[in-house]
Each structure stands twice: as structure tokens, then as C-alpha cells.
C-alpha positions in Angstrom: -0.1 0.0 0.0 1.5 3.3 -1.2 0.5 6.6 0.6 1.8 9.9 -0.6 1.3 13.4 0.8 -1.1 15.7 -1.0 0.5 18.7 -2.6 -0.7 22.4 -1.6 0.1 25.7 -2.8 3.8 26.6 -1.7 5.3 23.0 -2.3 8.3 22.7 -4.6 9.3 20.7 -7.6 12.5 19.1 -8.7 13.2 21.9 -11.1 13.1 24.4 -8.0 9.5 25.8 -9.0 6.7 26.4 -6.6 3.0 25.5 -6.8 1.2 28.8 -7.1 -2.4 27.8 -7.4 -5.0 25.3 -5.8 -8.3 24.4 -4.9 -9.4 27.0 -2.4 -12.5 24.8 -1.4 -10.0 22.4 0.2 -7.5 23.8 2.6 -4.9 21.6 4.3 -2.9 23.3 7.1 -4.3 26.6 5.7 -3.1 26.0 2.3 -5.0 25.4 -0.7 -4.7 21.8 -2.0 -3.2 21.6 -5.5 -5.1 19.7 -8.2 -4.8 18.6 -11.9 -4.5 21.6 -14.1 -3.2 23.9 -11.3 -0.3 26.2 -12.0 3.4 25.8 -10.9 6.0 28.7 -11.4 9.3 26.9 -12.8 12.6 28.8 -12.9 13.5 26.9 -16.0 10.4 26.9 -18.0 8.2 29.8 -16.6 4.5 28.9 -15.8 3.6 25.2 -16.1 0.6 22.8 -15.4 0.2 20.0 -13.0 -0.7 17.1 -15.3 -1.0 14.2 -13.0 -3.4 13.6 -9.9 -5.6 11.4 -8.0 -9.4 11.6 -8.2 -11.2 12.5 -4.9 -14.8 12.2 -4.1 -14.4 14.6 -1.4 -13.6 17.5 -3.9 -15.6 19.0 -6.5 -16.0 15.8 -8.7 -14.2 17.7 -11.7 -11.1 18.0 -9.8 -8.2 15.4 -8.9 -5.7 15.7 -6.1 -1.9 16.2 -6.9 0.3 14.3 -4.7 4.0 13.7 -3.9 5.8 12.6 -7.1 3.2 13.9 -9.7 4.7 15.5 -12.6 4.2 19.0 -14.2 4.0 19.7 -17.9 7.8 20.6 -18.0 8.6 17.2 -16.7 9.4 18.1 -13.0 8.2 16.2 -10.1 6.1 17.6 -7.2 7.7 17.6 -3.8 5.3 17.5 -0.7 6.4 19.2 2.5 4.1 22.1 3.5 1.6 19.7 5.0 1.7 16.4 6.5 -1.8 15.8 7.3 -3.5 14.3 4.2 -2.5 11.3 2.3 -3.8 9.4 -0.8 -3.8 5.8 -1.5 -1.9 5.8 -4.8 -2.5 1.9 -5.4 -6.2 2.7 -6.5 -7.0 2.3 -10.1 -8.4 5.7 -9.9 -4.8 7.2 -10.1 -4.9 9.4 -13.1 -2.3 10.4 -15.5 -3.7 13.1 -17.7 -3.5 14.1 -21.2 -0.7 16.7 -22.2 -1.4 19.9 -20.6 -2.2 21.7 -24.0 -5.2 19.4 -24.2 -6.2 19.4 -20.6 -9.1 22.0 -20.5 -10.5 20.5 -23.7 -10.3 17.0 -22.2 -11.9 18.0 -19.1 -14.9 19.4 -20.8 -15.2 16.5 -23.1 -15.0 14.3 -19.9 -18.0 16.1 -18.4 -19.9 15.5 -21.6 -18.9 11.8 -21.4 -20.1 11.6 -17.9 -23.3 13.3 -18.4 -24.0 11.1 -21.4 -23.5 7.9 -19.5 -25.6 9.3 -16.8 -28.3 10.2 -19.2 -28.3 6.6 -20.8 -28.0 4.5 -17.7 -28.0 6.5 -14.4 -30.6 4.2 -13.0 -28.6 1.0 -13.6 -25.6 -0.5 -11.8 -22.1 0.7 -11.7 -20.9 -2.3 -13.9 -23.5 -0.9 -16.6 -22.2 2.7 -16.1 -18.8 1.4 -16.9 -19.8 -0.7 -19.9 -21.7 2.1 -21.7 -18.7 4.4 -21.0 -16.5 1.5 -22.5 -18.9 1.4 -25.6 -18.3 5.2 -26.3 -14.5 4.7 -26.0 -14.5 1.5 -28.3 -16.2 3.4 -31.1 -13.4 6.0 -31.3 -11.6 5.4 -34.5 -13.6 2.2 -35.5 -13.9 2.2 -39.3 -17.5 1.5 -39.2 -18.3 5.0 -38.0 -15.5 6.6 -40.0 -15.3 10.4 -39.7 -18.3 10.5 -37.4 -16.3 8.9 -34.6 -12.8 10.5 -34.5 -13.2 11.5 -31.0 -15.4 11.0 -27.9 -17.4 14.1 -28.5 -18.2 13.0 -32.2 -19.0 9.5 -31.1 -21.5 10.9 -28.5 -23.2 13.4 -31.0 -23.0 11.5 -34.2 -23.4 7.8 -33.6 -26.7 7.4 -31.8 -26.4 8.3 -28.2 -29.8 9.8 -27.9 -29.3 11.2 -24.4 -26.9 13.7 -25.5 -27.7 14.1 -29.3 -31.4 15.5 -29.1 -31.1 17.4 -25.9 -34.4 16.2 -24.9 -33.1 13.7 -22.2 -34.1 15.2 -18.8 -31.2 13.3 -16.8 -28.8 14.1 -19.4 -29.6 17.8 -19.2 -29.5 17.8 -15.4 -26.1 16.2 -15.2 -24.6 18.3 -18.1 -25.9 21.5 -16.4 -24.6 20.4 -12.9 -21.1 19.5 -14.3 -20.7 22.8 -16.3 -22.1 24.9 -13.7 -24.9 26.3 -15.8 -27.5 28.3 -13.8 -27.8 26.2 -10.7 -25.8 24.0 -8.7 -29.1 22.8 -7.0 -30.4 21.0 -9.9 -29.4 17.5 -8.5 -30.2 16.4 -5.0 -27.6 15.4 -2.5 -28.0 11.7 -3.4 -27.8 12.4 -7.0 -24.6 14.4 -6.6 -22.8 11.6 -4.6 -24.0 9.1 -7.2 -22.6 11.3 -10.0 -19.5 11.7 -8.2 -19.1 7.8 -7.8 -19.9 7.6 -11.6 -17.3 10.2 -12.4 -14.5 8.1 -10.3 -15.5 4.9 -12.1 -15.4 6.6 -15.5 -11.9 8.3 -15.1 -9.8 5.3 -16.0 -12.0 4.4 -18.8 -11.9 7.9 -20.3 -8.3 8.9 -19.6 -6.6 5.7 -19.6 -8.6 3.7 -21.9 -9.2 1.0 -19.2 -12.4 -0.3 -20.8 -14.4 -3.2 -19.2 -15.9 -4.6 -22.4 -15.0 -4.9 -26.1 -18.5 -4.0 -27.0 -19.4 -1.4 -29.6 -23.2 -1.3 -29.2 -25.8 -1.9 -26.6 -29.5 -1.4 -26.1 -32.3 -1.7 -23.4 -34.9 -4.4 -24.4 -37.5 -2.9 -22.2 -36.8 0.7 -23.4 -36.7 -0.6 -27.0 -40.1 -2.2 -26.8 -41.6 1.0 -25.1 -40.2 3.2 -27.7 -41.4 0.9 -30.5 -44.9 0.5 -29.0 -45.1 4.4 -28.8 -44.3 5.0 -32.4 -47.1 2.3 -33.4 -49.5 4.3 -31.1 -48.7 7.5 -33.1 -49.6 5.6 -36.1 -46.2 5.1 -37.5 -46.1 2.0 -39.9 -44.3 -1.1 -38.5 -41.7 -0.8 -41.4 -41.1 2.9 -40.8 -40.6 2.7 -37.1 -37.2 4.3 -35.9 -37.3 1.9 -32.9 -37.7 -1.6 -34.1 -38.7 -4.5 -31.7 -35.1 -5.4 -31.8 -32.3 -3.2 -33.2 -31.2 -4.2 -36.7 -27.5 -4.2 -35.8 -28.2 -7.3 -33.6 -28.6 -9.4 -37.0 -25.7 -8.2 -38.7 -23.1 -10.8 -39.5 -20.2 -8.7 -38.3 -22.0 -8.1 -34.8 -21.9 -10.6 -32.0 -23.6 -10.4 -28.4 -21.0 -10.2 -25.6 -21.4 -11.1 -22.0 -21.1 -8.3 -19.4 -21.4 -9.1 -15.9 -24.2 -6.9 -14.7 -26.7 -6.5 -11.8 -29.9 -8.8 -12.3 -31.9 -5.6 -12.3 -30.0 -4.1 -15.4 -32.0 -4.0 -18.6 -29.0 -4.1 -21.1 -27.5 -6.3 -23.9 -24.0 -5.6 -25.5 -22.6 -6.5 -28.8 -19.2 -6.4 -30.4 -18.7 -5.3 -34.0 -15.8 -6.8 -36.0 -13.4 -4.5 -37.8 -13.3 -6.1 -41.4 -9.8 -6.0 -43.1 
């Protein structure tokens, strides 16, 4: 078990630099805790950025704590010393190595969209379901079946059938998106939902940033929801052959698509499928 001290404003680096910004909502020994994306003044490279950290559910869920030994964008390592109270357990799978600092802000926003999408799709299902749906999004990036529509996580979400985000009509997606981007109100989620969303984020961090997917699936659907949507279209008078929602999605019968087993909760209503990449 490896415990490392959390970095705070005033701590040094191996280049002789100093941490100059932190999360003022979390103070340790009267000093703000430093997080992924916070700034360091380096005598060799000017102002640089902390690019490694550890996800903590005690913080704003969009932040990760920096700890002793984490790197900055100039290659220096952080040296703890200004506080000796708070440690993190770095053996956890939630230990995060970020993208390059130049991509950090963009990736943080995309990660929020990623989380809001999973929330909108399967918030009421199990943690294993959250991870599997997040993995499906990651697995679609760069897959030739979707081509230019899937060159990034954002494009996958908006262009390849994730209805929760694409049509902006999904209530759960909109709630999570509003909360994560601090649009209008932080009270849009109740306390239980906030804790659940923070838990979801902690589980999706290694999937999004480190590509630690839990399944090789590229498709999924909810049999009960599929049937509900299909029946709704029929009720509106849409002919069977023109229904957008078939009784069973058409991709399930394609020769290059096979169902894969994902260990889920008995209460989950999801089926997952892998799509072969043809040579």
C-alpha cells in the first residue's frame, strides 16, 4: 500500500519551482490543495501545469488531487512538504495520468460530456452498467464502421446514436450536464444524485483517460426501453416498417456483430454487442 502526501500551494518541484495555484475549497494546514490543471512557477520553464493527479470524491467531482511525485508539464516532479496531514492511497485504479497540458481544458470538458451522456443513458442502472456504456463510447472512437463520425469521444456521442446527448431532450442528461458545467444552478441535483454522479465520475476516469475499458462492446440497447419506444411509435400511427425503434435493433442481426457477455446486476436492462473490424 503506497500512501503519498497531497500537494498544496507553496510546495516545490525538482526543478526548483513552486506550486502557485490550488483548490481554495479544500485547505490543508491553511493552504489550498493543488489539483490536476493547477499552476506551477518553474525557474527553468516559466509557468507550467500539473498534469497528474488522484481523483477524490471529497472534492468538486471535476477535480483530482496532486500528490508527491506527480509530474508537471515541463517534466518536473512535485515535492510535498508544506503539509503532513492528508495522504492519498496511490495503489487505487483511480490514480490518473492526464493528457498533455495543452489538451487539459478541452479534455476536462469532453470528460464532463462523457459523464453526462452515461448518466443520461443509464443513471438508474448498476455501476457495472455505467462502466460498460462508457466503454462502448471509447471503443467506437476510430472504428472504421463509423468513420469520420467517430474520430473523438465528442463526435461519437453526438454522431453515432447516443440519444441522451444528441437530441438534448433527455431530462437526466440535461440535469447532469447543467450541474457539471455549472450552468445556472448547482441545486439541479439532490444530494443523493450528487454523490451518485461523483461515484460515476470516479469509475469513468480510468475508462476515459487511460482507456481501461471493461468490455470490447461497440453497441448496446435496453430491451424494455426499446419495446416501449417501439410501441409508442405504433400508437402514434407510424407503420411497423417505418418505425425508428424496431422491436429488436437491426444491428443485432448483422453478420459482423455478436452479442458479448457483460457481468451486470440482475436488475439491469441491457444487452451488449461487439462489432468486428473487417480487413
